[in-house]
Z-matrix of the N, CA and C atoms (Angstrom, degrees):
N
C 1 1.438
C 2 1.541 1 108.91
N 3 1.298 2 115.71 1 135.75
C 4 1.449 3 121.36 2 -176.89
C 5 1.526 4 112.00 3 -82.38
N 6 1.303 5 115.55 4 135.46
C 7 1.465 6 120.68 5 175.66
C 8 1.518 7 108.85 6 -78.69
N 9 1.331 8 116.93 7 140.11
C 10 1.464 9 117.80 8 176.41
C 11 1.514 10 109.37 9 -64.62
N 12 1.305 11 115.68 10 137.67
C 13 1.465 12 119.71 11 -179.69
C 14 1.529 13 109.39 12 -80.10
N 15 1.310 14 114.40 13 152.24
C 16 1.453 15 119.23 14 175.14
C 17 1.518 16 109.19 15 -68.54
N 18 1.312 17 114.73 16 145.76
C 19 1.464 18 118.57 17 175.50
C 20 1.525 19 107.82 18 -65.50
N 21 1.314 20 117.20 19 140.96
C 22 1.465 21 118.26 20 179.77
C 23 1.538 22 110.85 21 -62.16
N 24 1.307 23 114.42 22 142.99
C 25 1.467 24 120.02 23 178.63
C 26 1.520 25 108.01 24 -78.60
N 27 1.324 26 115.33 25 131.17
C 28 1.460 27 119.18 26 -179.04
C 29 1.522 28 110.51 27 -69.21
N 30 1.304 29 115.28 28 160.34
C 31 1.461 30 120.12 29 177.77
C 32 1.528 31 109.81 30 -61.73
N 33 1.331 32 117.26 31 -39.50
C 34 1.465 33 120.78 32 179.28
C 35 1.528 34 109.73 33 -61.51
N 36 1.319 35 117.46 34 -42.90
C 37 1.467 36 121.03 35 179.34
C 38 1.531 37 110.70 36 -63.49
N 39 1.315 38 116.93 37 -41.75
C 40 1.480 39 120.46 38 177.82
C 41 1.528 40 110.37 39 -62.14
N 42 1.328 41 116.24 40 -41.46
C 43 1.474 42 120.30 41 178.53
C 44 1.533 43 109.82 42 -63.37
N 45 1.324 44 117.41 43 -44.37
C 46 1.463 45 119.85 44 -178.13
C 47 1.529 46 111.72 45 -65.19
N 48 1.313 47 117.63 46 -38.98
C 49 1.461 48 120.65 47 177.23
C 50 1.532 49 110.72 48 -62.79
N 51 1.321 50 115.67 49 -46.85
C 52 1.461 51 120.13 50 -179.84
C 53 1.533 52 110.76 51 -67.14
N 54 1.325 53 116.67 52 -43.15
C 55 1.469 54 120.60 53 -179.05
C 56 1.526 55 111.01 54 -63.09
N 57 1.316 56 117.41 55 -36.14
C 58 1.458 57 120.51 56 177.29
C 59 1.523 58 110.30 57 -59.47
N 60 1.311 59 116.20 58 -46.07
C 61 1.467 60 120.44 59 178.62
C 62 1.530 61 111.18 60 -62.00
N 63 1.324 62 116.20 61 -42.63
C 64 1.469 63 120.03 62 -177.19
C 65 1.530 64 110.52 63 -69.05
N 66 1.338 65 117.86 64 -44.94
C 67 1.470 66 119.95 65 179.19
C 68 1.524 67 111.20 66 -64.42
N 69 1.324 68 117.47 67 -36.91
C 70 1.469 69 120.03 68 176.66
C 71 1.520 70 110.83 69 -63.36
N 72 1.307 71 115.72 70 -38.53
C 73 1.466 72 119.82 71 -176.12
C 74 1.534 73 112.83 72 -77.20
N 75 1.337 74 116.54 73 -43.22
C 76 1.467 75 119.86 74 -172.70
C 77 1.522 76 114.68 75 -111.63
N 78 1.313 77 118.95 76 -11.29
C 79 1.456 78 120.84 77 -173.49
C 80 1.521 79 109.88 78 78.03
N 81 1.320 80 115.57 79 176.86
C 82 1.469 81 120.45 80 -177.94
C 83 1.521 82 111.78 81 -70.25
N 84 1.327 83 117.51 82 -49.04
C 85 1.459 84 121.30 83 -172.05
C 86 1.521 85 113.28 84 -61.52
N 87 1.322 86 117.35 85 -40.34
C 88 1.468 87 120.48 86 -176.68
C 89 1.521 88 114.28 87 -86.80
N 90 1.317 89 117.83 88 -8.34
C 91 1.467 90 121.15 89 -179.77
C 92 1.519 91 109.69 90 -84.27
N 93 1.325 92 115.73 91 138.82
C 94 1.465 93 120.72 92 175.21
C 95 1.529 94 108.95 93 -119.01
N 96 1.309 95 115.21 94 162.81
C 97 1.466 96 119.67 95 174.91
C 98 1.530 97 109.10 96 -61.77
N 99 1.325 98 117.42 97 -32.21
C 100 1.457 99 121.01 98 176.78
C 101 1.518 100 111.97 99 -63.33
N 102 1.346 101 117.11 100 -39.52
C 103 1.462 102 120.97 101 176.69
C 104 1.528 103 111.42 102 -60.86
N 105 1.335 104 114.73 103 -44.08
C 106 1.462 105 119.76 104 -178.69
C 107 1.520 106 109.85 105 -67.01
N 108 1.330 107 116.97 106 -46.63
C 109 1.465 108 121.08 107 179.69
C 110 1.517 109 110.83 108 -58.83
N 111 1.315 110 116.57 109 -43.68
C 112 1.462 111 120.50 110 179.55
C 113 1.535 112 110.29 111 -61.48
N 114 1.318 113 116.70 112 -44.08
C 115 1.473 114 120.63 113 -178.92
C 116 1.534 115 111.34 114 -64.45
N 117 1.349 116 116.78 115 -36.35
C 118 1.464 117 120.51 116 178.73
C 119 1.526 118 111.10 117 -74.96
N 120 1.321 119 115.04 118 -30.44
C 121 1.468 120 119.79 119 -176.11
C 122 1.512 121 112.33 120 89.06
N 123 1.346 122 114.98 121 32.96
C 124 1.461 123 120.38 122 175.96
C 125 1.516 124 108.59 123 -129.07
N 126 1.317 125 116.55 124 169.35
C 127 1.461 126 120.25 125 178.69
C 128 1.531 127 110.19 126 -79.09
N 129 1.316 128 115.64 127 159.73
C 130 1.478 129 119.07 128 175.92
C 131 1.518 130 111.41 129 -60.05
N 132 1.354 131 119.11 130 -44.11
C 133 1.467 132 117.92 131 177.52
C 134 1.537 133 112.52 132 -59.19
N 135 1.329 134 117.05 133 -36.05
C 136 1.471 135 120.02 134 177.92
C 137 1.526 136 110.54 135 -67.10
N 138 1.328 137 116.86 136 -37.10
C 139 1.459 138 121.12 137 177.52
C 140 1.527 139 110.62 138 -63.54
N 141 1.336 140 115.99 139 -40.17
C 142 1.466 141 119.57 140 179.94
C 143 1.528 142 112.04 141 -67.89
N 144 1.306 143 118.01 142 -16.97
C 145 1.470 144 120.61 143 173.82
C 146 1.519 145 110.90 144 -76.24
N 147 1.324 146 116.96 145 -22.76
C 148 1.463 147 121.76 146 -179.32
C 149 1.545 148 110.35 147 -92.84
N 150 1.314 149 116.97 148 -43.36
C 151 1.467 150 122.69 149 179.90
C 152 1.518 151 108.65 150 -134.50
N 153 1.335 152 116.08 151 139.26
C 154 1.457 153 121.46 152 -175.83
C 155 1.535 154 113.74 153 -70.10
N 156 1.325 155 116.11 154 -24.91
C 157 1.462 156 118.49 155 -179.07
C 158 1.513 157 111.23 156 -174.70
N 159 1.323 158 114.49 157 177.19
C 160 1.467 159 121.39 158 -176.15
C 161 1.521 160 111.26 159 -61.34
N 162 1.337 161 117.79 160 -38.89
C 163 1.466 162 121.39 161 -179.54
C 164 1.521 163 110.90 162 -60.76
N 165 1.327 164 116.38 163 -40.86
C 166 1.468 165 120.78 164 179.99
C 167 1.532 166 110.58 165 -67.54
N 168 1.317 167 117.13 166 -40.25
C 169 1.472 168 120.75 167 177.90
C 170 1.529 169 108.75 168 -64.61
N 171 1.321 170 117.56 169 -45.57
C 172 1.460 171 122.11 170 -179.59
C 173 1.533 172 110.31 171 -59.01
N 174 1.329 173 116.15 172 -46.24
C 175 1.470 174 120.09 173 179.56
C 176 1.528 175 110.78 174 -60.01
N 177 1.318 176 117.05 175 -42.43
C 178 1.470 177 120.55 176 179.76
C 179 1.532 178 111.43 177 -66.47
N 180 1.315 179 116.65 178 -38.05
C 181 1.478 180 120.76 179 178.18
C 182 1.527 181 109.58 180 -64.06
N 183 1.322 182 117.44 181 -48.10
C 184 1.466 183 121.55 182 -179.63
C 185 1.530 184 110.33 183 -60.59
N 186 1.321 185 115.88 184 -47.11
C 187 1.461 186 120.00 185 -179.32
C 188 1.524 187 111.57 186 -61.35
N 189 1.301 188 116.45 187 -43.83
C 190 1.470 189 121.06 188 -179.25
C 191 1.526 190 110.91 189 -64.56
N 192 1.315 191 117.24 190 -46.24
C 193 1.464 192 120.26 191 179.68
C 194 1.527 193 110.74 192 -61.01
N 195 1.325 194 116.94 193 -45.28
C 196 1.455 195 120.90 194 -177.87
C 197 1.527 196 111.10 195 -68.78
N 198 1.322 197 117.53 196 -42.70
C 199 1.463 198 120.44 197 179.16
C 200 1.529 199 110.94 198 -61.40
N 201 1.335 200 116.93 199 -40.64
C 202 1.469 201 120.51 200 176.85
C 203 1.527 202 110.60 201 -63.40
N 204 1.316 203 116.08 202 -43.78
C 205 1.467 204 120.93 203 -179.75
C 206 1.525 205 110.24 204 -63.11
N 207 1.323 206 117.43 205 -46.57
C 208 1.463 207 120.89 206 -179.18
C 209 1.520 208 111.60 207 -66.06
N 210 1.319 209 117.74 208 -37.63
C 211 1.467 210 120.87 209 178.28
C 212 1.542 211 110.29 210 -62.74
N 213 1.322 212 116.00 211 -41.75
C 214 1.464 213 119.92 212 177.53
C 215 1.522 214 111.50 213 -63.34
N 216 1.310 215 116.97 214 -40.55
C 217 1.473 216 121.28 215 178.30
C 218 1.522 217 109.82 216 -65.31
N 219 1.343 218 116.28 217 -48.66
C 220 1.468 219 120.22 218 -178.79
C 221 1.530 220 112.30 219 -60.70
N 222 1.305 221 117.36 220 -30.58
C 223 1.471 222 120.88 221 179.90
C 224 1.534 223 111.39 222 -66.47
N 225 1.321 224 117.22 223 -30.37
C 226 1.465 225 121.04 224 -177.39
C 227 1.532 226 112.19 225 -89.47
N 228 1.314 227 118.27 226 -29.45
C 229 1.469 228 121.62 227 -172.88
C 230 1.524 229 114.72 228 -52.81
N 231 1.333 230 120.34 229 -42.57
C 232 1.476 231 118.79 230 -179.76
C 233 1.529 232 114.19 231 -61.65
N 234 1.312 233 116.74 232 -20.09
C 235 1.471 234 121.13 233 -179.98
C 236 1.527 235 112.72 234 -82.40
N 237 1.321 236 117.08 235 -11.01
C 238 1.471 237 120.96 236 -176.88
C 239 1.531 238 108.93 237 -97.62
N 240 1.334 239 117.23 238 130.87
C 241 1.468 240 120.09 239 -170.48
C 242 1.525 241 116.87 240 -77.96
N 243 1.340 242 118.67 241 -28.51
C 244 1.466 243 119.02 242 -174.10
C 245 1.524 244 111.65 243 -120.10
N 246 1.315 245 114.03 244 159.26
C 247 1.476 246 120.00 245 176.45
C 248 1.514 247 110.19 246 -60.24
N 249 1.325 248 116.72 247 -40.29
C 250 1.459 249 121.77 248 -179.45
C 251 1.530 250 110.24 249 -58.95
N 252 1.324 251 116.50 250 -47.01
C 253 1.462 252 120.29 251 -179.60
C 254 1.532 253 111.74 252 -66.17
N 255 1.320 254 116.37 253 -36.70
C 256 1.467 255 120.53 254 179.61
C 257 1.531 256 110.98 255 -67.01
N 258 1.316 257 115.96 256 -47.10
C 259 1.470 258 119.60 257 -179.64
C 260 1.526 259 109.88 258 -64.79
N 261 1.324 260 116.45 259 -42.83
C 262 1.454 261 120.19 260 -179.98
C 263 1.527 262 110.83 261 -62.02
N 264 1.320 263 117.31 262 -47.13
C 265 1.463 264 120.52 263 179.54
C 266 1.524 265 110.86 264 -60.35
N 267 1.323 266 117.22 265 -48.66
C 268 1.476 267 121.14 266 -178.08
C 269 1.524 268 110.56 267 -60.13
N 270 1.319 269 116.97 268 -46.45
C 271 1.459 270 120.45 269 -176.36
C 272 1.526 271 111.90 270 -69.11
N 273 1.327 272 117.16 271 -43.87
C 274 1.461 273 118.89 272 179.68
C 275 1.523 274 110.97 273 -65.54
N 276 1.305 275 117.16 274 -40.50
C 277 1.469 276 120.86 275 -179.25
C 278 1.514 277 110.55 276 -65.49
N 279 1.315 278 117.04 277 -51.45
C 280 1.456 279 121.99 278 -175.92
C 281 1.529 280 110.86 279 -70.03
N 282 1.323 281 117.17 280 -44.53
C 283 1.461 282 120.95 281 -176.38
C 284 1.513 283 113.36 282 -70.31
N 285 1.318 284 116.76 283 -43.69
C 286 1.465 285 119.74 284 -178.57
C 287 1.522 286 111.56 285 -70.30
N 288 1.325 287 116.46 286 -29.15
C 289 1.464 288 119.89 287 178.22
C 290 1.525 289 110.53 288 -57.17
N 291 1.319 290 116.25 289 -44.85
C 292 1.466 291 120.03 290 178.42
C 293 1.515 292 112.45 291 -62.18
N 294 1.327 293 116.41 292 -41.70
C 295 1.466 294 120.50 293 178.25
C 296 1.523 295 110.55 294 -62.85
N 297 1.307 296 117.05 295 -42.17
C 298 1.464 297 120.67 296 -179.64
C 299 1.521 298 111.29 297 -66.09
N 300 1.335 299 116.89 298 -40.25
C 301 1.473 300 120.19 299 177.29
C 302 1.532 301 110.67 300 -61.99
N 303 1.312 302 116.46 301 -44.93
C 304 1.464 303 119.18 302 -177.98
C 305 1.534 304 111.89 303 -70.00
N 306 1.333 305 117.15 304 -31.78
C 307 1.461 306 119.25 305 176.69
C 308 1.523 307 110.07 306 -67.90
N 309 1.328 308 116.84 307 -39.39
C 310 1.464 309 120.89 308 -179.45
C 311 1.527 310 111.73 309 -77.49
N 312 1.330 311 116.23 310 -30.12
C 313 1.468 312 121.32 311 -175.29
C 314 1.537 313 108.37 312 -135.65
N 315 1.322 314 118.43 313 87.79
C 316 1.464 315 121.00 314 -176.09
C 317 1.531 316 114.71 315 -55.06
N 318 1.323 317 118.19 316 -27.86
C 319 1.462 318 119.92 317 -179.90
C 320 1.524 319 112.47 318 -85.42
N 321 1.329 320 117.41 319 6.21
C 322 1.471 321 121.41 320 -179.64
C 323 1.521 322 112.15 321 -78.93
N 324 1.334 323 117.83 322 3.60
C 325 1.466 324 121.25 323 -178.25
C 326 1.528 325 112.56 324 -54.60
N 327 1.328 326 116.43 325 -32.86
C 328 1.472 327 120.20 326 -179.93
C 329 1.525 328 112.26 327 -59.43
N 330 1.322 329 116.71 328 -26.98
C 331 1.466 330 120.40 329 -178.70
C 332 1.522 331 111.32 330 -68.84
N 333 1.334 332 117.07 331 -10.19
C 334 1.462 333 121.93 332 -179.13
C 335 1.525 334 112.70 333 -124.84
N 336 1.331 335 116.50 334 10.04
C 337 1.453 336 121.87 335 -176.32
C 338 1.527 337 109.55 336 -81.63
N 339 1.326 338 116.10 337 115.76
C 340 1.464 339 120.73 338 -177.36
C 341 1.529 340 113.81 339 -68.65
N 342 1.317 341 118.45 340 -4.51
C 343 1.459 342 120.47 341 173.91
C 344 1.537 343 110.27 342 -70.06
N 345 1.322 344 116.71 343 -19.52
C 346 1.464 345 121.32 344 179.21
C 347 1.526 346 109.67 345 -92.77
N 348 1.321 347 116.78 346 127.39
C 349 1.459 348 121.75 347 -179.50
C 350 1.531 349 112.09 348 -57.50
N 351 1.349 350 120.60 349 -41.81
C 352 1.470 351 118.33 350 177.92
C 353 1.534 352 113.13 351 -60.22
N 354 1.312 353 117.02 352 -31.00
C 355 1.468 354 120.39 353 177.83
C 356 1.526 355 109.17 354 -71.57
N 357 1.331 356 117.24 355 -40.42
C 358 1.462 357 120.61 356 175.75
C 359 1.531 358 109.93 357 -59.07
N 360 1.342 359 116.12 358 -41.52
C 361 1.463 360 120.72 359 178.49
C 362 1.520 361 111.73 360 -65.28
N 363 1.330 362 117.08 361 -36.95
C 364 1.449 363 122.16 362 177.38
C 365 1.526 364 109.61 363 -60.80
N 366 1.326 365 116.67 364 -47.82
C 367 1.456 366 120.43 365 179.02
C 368 1.530 367 110.74 366 -63.11
N 369 1.327 368 117.34 367 -39.87
C 370 1.462 369 121.01 368 -179.80
C 371 1.538 370 110.90 369 -61.82
N 372 1.316 371 116.70 370 -40.91
C 373 1.474 372 119.78 371 178.77
C 374 1.527 373 111.38 372 -64.92
N 375 1.313 374 116.80 373 -42.57
C 376 1.458 375 119.16 374 179.13
C 377 1.526 376 110.00 375 -67.95
N 378 1.325 377 116.91 376 -39.86
C 379 1.459 378 121.14 377 177.42
C 380 1.524 379 110.39 378 -59.18
N 381 1.328 380 117.52 379 -40.71
C 382 1.471 381 121.16 380 178.73
C 383 1.530 382 110.80 381 -63.43
N 384 1.320 383 116.79 382 -39.81
C 385 1.459 384 119.88 383 178.04
C 386 1.533 385 110.30 384 -63.57
N 387 1.312 386 117.57 385 -46.76
C 388 1.464 387 120.85 386 -179.34
C 389 1.543 388 110.20 387 -64.73
N 390 1.314 389 117.30 388 -40.61
C 391 1.471 390 120.59 389 177.46
C 392 1.528 391 110.12 390 -59.67
N 393 1.294 392 116.74 391 -41.11
C 394 1.471 393 121.81 392 177.78
C 395 1.531 394 110.39 393 -59.95
N 396 1.327 395 116.36 394 -41.11
C 397 1.463 396 120.54 395 179.88
C 398 1.534 397 112.44 396 -72.25
N 399 1.313 398 116.76 397 -20.44
C 400 1.464 399 120.88 398 -177.66
C 401 1.528 400 113.88 399 -97.39
N 402 1.317 401 118.10 400 2.68
C 403 1.477 402 120.15 401 -177.28
C 404 1.526 403 111.48 402 -58.27
N 405 1.318 404 117.27 403 -53.36
C 406 1.468 405 119.89 404 -178.05
C 407 1.516 406 112.42 405 -67.12
N 408 1.335 407 119.42 406 -48.75
C 409 1.472 408 117.92 407 178.84
C 410 1.535 409 112.59 408 -60.21
N 411 1.307 410 118.09 409 -37.28
C 412 1.470 411 120.79 410 179.94
C 413 1.515 412 110.97 411 -67.72
N 414 1.339 413 116.97 412 -40.11
C 415 1.463 414 120.93 413 -179.49
C 416 1.515 415 111.52 414 -65.86
N 417 1.328 416 117.28 415 -32.19
C 418 1.467 417 120.84 416 -177.41
C 419 1.525 418 112.52 417 -88.48
N 420 1.310 419 117.95 418 -3.50
C 421 1.470 420 119.82 419 -174.31
C 422 1.521 421 111.99 420 -95.32
N 423 1.325 422 114.10 421 166.47
C 424 1.455 423 119.93 422 175.87
C 425 1.532 424 111.64 423 -92.40
N 426 1.323 425 117.21 424 -1.40
C 427 1.468 426 120.20 425 176.10
C 428 1.530 427 108.16 426 -71.07
N 429 1.267 428 116.00 427 143.40
C 430 1.452 429 120.38 428 178.72
C 431 1.521 430 109.12 429 -101.79
N 432 1.340 431 113.86 430 70.57
C 433 1.460 432 120.42 431 -178.94
C 434 1.525 433 108.63 432 -143.01
N 435 1.297 434 115.50 433 145.08
C 436 1.472 435 119.74 434 177.96
C 437 1.528 436 109.22 435 -80.00
N 438 1.316 437 117.30 436 159.80
C 439 1.466 438 119.90 437 174.92
C 440 1.531 439 111.75 438 -56.35
N 441 1.324 440 116.88 439 -35.97
C 442 1.465 441 120.98 440 -179.97
C 443 1.534 442 110.93 441 -65.75
N 444 1.326 443 116.68 442 -41.74
C 445 1.464 444 119.84 443 178.21
C 446 1.530 445 110.83 444 -65.07
N 447 1.314 446 116.49 445 -43.02
C 448 1.465 447 120.77 446 179.64
C 449 1.521 448 111.01 447 -64.26
N 450 1.325 449 115.69 448 -41.23
C 451 1.470 450 119.80 449 178.31
C 452 1.523 451 110.70 450 -62.90
N 453 1.314 452 115.67 451 -40.80
C 454 1.469 453 119.55 452 -179.72
C 455 1.532 454 111.33 453 -63.74
N 456 1.331 455 116.39 454 -43.90
C 457 1.460 456 120.72 455 177.75
C 458 1.524 457 110.13 456 -58.74
N 459 1.306 458 116.10 457 -46.29
C 460 1.460 459 120.81 458 -177.70
C 461 1.534 460 111.57 459 -64.57
N 462 1.323 461 116.24 460 -47.08
C 463 1.466 462 120.29 461 -175.34
C 464 1.530 463 111.85 462 -66.11
N 465 1.309 464 117.25 463 -40.40
C 466 1.452 465 117.61 464 -177.94
C 467 1.532 466 112.27 465 -81.13
N 468 1.313 467 117.61 466 -18.84
C 469 1.467 468 119.68 467 167.43
C 470 1.529 469 107.84 468 -67.24
N 471 1.328 470 116.21 469 -42.71
C 472 1.464 471 120.40 470 178.07
C 473 1.526 472 110.61 471 -60.21
N 474 1.308 473 116.53 472 -38.16
C 475 1.474 474 120.29 473 179.32
C 476 1.538 475 109.32 474 -61.19
N 477 1.310 476 116.04 475 -39.91
C 478 1.454 477 119.62 476 177.34
C 479 1.516 478 112.74 477 -64.78
N 480 1.333 479 116.72 478 -31.49
C 481 1.458 480 120.26 479 177.98
C 482 1.521 481 111.19 480 -63.28
N 483 1.332 482 116.67 481 -32.99
C 484 1.463 483 119.96 482 179.38
C 485 1.532 484 109.98 483 -61.23
N 486 1.328 485 115.90 484 -32.85
C 487 1.459 486 120.55 485 179.91
C 488 1.527 487 112.99 486 -78.73
N 489 1.331 488 116.84 487 -27.37
C 490 1.455 489 119.79 488 -172.78
C 491 1.527 490 114.50 489 -110.45
N 492 1.308 491 118.62 490 -18.97
C 493 1.470 492 121.06 491 -177.21
C 494 1.522 493 110.40 492 -69.59
N 495 1.296 494 115.55 493 145.54
C 496 1.456 495 122.04 494 179.34
C 497 1.528 496 110.45 495 -71.54
N 498 1.328 497 115.88 496 -39.28
C 499 1.463 498 121.45 497 -179.05
C 500 1.533 499 108.11 498 -159.90
N 501 1.326 500 116.64 499 -175.57
C 502 1.469 501 120.98 500 -177.76
C 503 1.528 502 111.39 501 -63.51
N 504 1.323 503 118.09 502 -36.79
C 505 1.465 504 120.60 503 179.24
C 506 1.536 505 110.22 504 -64.53
N 507 1.328 506 116.51 505 -41.60
C 508 1.459 507 120.98 506 177.05
C 509 1.527 508 109.87 507 -64.29
N 510 1.308 509 117.19 508 -41.56
C 511 1.481 510 120.91 509 177.90
C 512 1.523 511 110.15 510 -60.26
N 513 1.326 512 117.69 511 -42.20
C 514 1.464 513 121.03 512 178.39
C 515 1.537 514 110.73 513 -61.24
N 516 1.324 515 116.67 514 -41.69
C 517 1.471 516 120.30 515 178.88
C 518 1.542 517 110.19 516 -63.30
N 519 1.317 518 116.72 517 -44.85
C 520 1.463 519 120.51 518 179.67
C 521 1.529 520 111.11 519 -64.93
N 522 1.314 521 116.59 520 -40.25
C 523 1.462 522 121.17 521 177.72
C 524 1.525 523 109.54 522 -62.83
N 525 1.334 524 116.97 523 -45.45
C 526 1.468 525 120.44 524 -179.97
C 527 1.526 526 110.58 525 -60.46
N 528 1.328 527 116.48 526 -40.87
C 529 1.462 528 119.85 527 178.44
C 530 1.530 529 110.57 528 -64.77
N 531 1.318 530 117.83 529 -44.84
C 532 1.461 531 121.47 530 -179.26
C 533 1.529 532 111.13 531 -63.07
N 534 1.328 533 117.18 532 -43.21
C 535 1.465 534 120.92 533 178.19
C 536 1.522 535 109.27 534 -62.79
N 537 1.327 536 116.99 535 -42.94
C 538 1.465 537 120.85 536 179.78
C 539 1.526 538 111.14 537 -61.57
N 540 1.324 539 116.78 538 -44.33
C 541 1.465 540 120.55 539 179.29
C 542 1.535 541 109.52 540 -61.27
N 543 1.315 542 117.56 541 -47.07
C 544 1.454 543 120.74 542 -178.69
C 545 1.531 544 112.05 543 -63.45
N 546 1.314 545 116.88 544 -49.83
C 547 1.469 546 119.91 545 -178.05
C 548 1.524 547 111.90 546 -67.12
N 549 1.328 548 117.79 547 -34.21
C 550 1.471 549 120.02 548 175.54
C 551 1.513 550 110.00 549 -64.66
N 552 1.318 551 117.02 550 -41.76
C 553 1.468 552 120.79 551 177.30
C 554 1.528 553 110.93 552 -63.07
N 555 1.318 554 116.95 553 -38.73
C 556 1.458 555 120.25 554 179.52
C 557 1.521 556 111.41 555 -69.89
N 558 1.319 557 116.96 556 -31.41
C 559 1.467 558 120.54 557 -177.93
C 560 1.520 559 112.38 558 -81.60
N 561 1.343 560 118.12 559 -18.21
C 562 1.453 561 120.47 560 -179.11
C 563 1.521 562 109.61 561 -74.63
N 564 1.294 563 116.10 562 148.39
C 565 1.475 564 121.45 563 -176.04
C 566 1.524 565 112.01 564 -110.52
N 567 1.338 566 116.88 565 21.45
C 568 1.460 567 119.61 566 -174.52
C 569 1.455 568 111.00 567 -88.41
């Protein structure tokens, strides 16, 4: 019996896979379209037929990485019974992933640089997910804050942990503490 063959990988997908490796290795500033084309095994003119420029490739790489990360998180959330566990899982998974990438690839800092609009969009998508998870706890709390405001506080505290944590394990501990502080505050009725 014949095994079904894998669908062929599109040229765009091949470019994104190669570009991810190149951006992780060199960062945005040091990467050229020539580097990406060489890694894919196509000419620069052929690369320009797929993406108009380095900024467009970078945006697609960021979006793809974040969408994959969020899809993985969303797949697990229904299995977790409480809001606290859901927020903790989402934050530790998403936050520690960045720390692990930067530890493995020191020049990957550009993938988290808020000066880049695709990175701002990445944070906005994660913030929306966390806000969604905080709707019920925020509604039941005596804090006068929207889920979006609470999500923003949490996410940008996590961003600060990337600067101060010793390693990914330390970042996870700090994230767990921050989530615990926030959810405890939301659960209090004072």
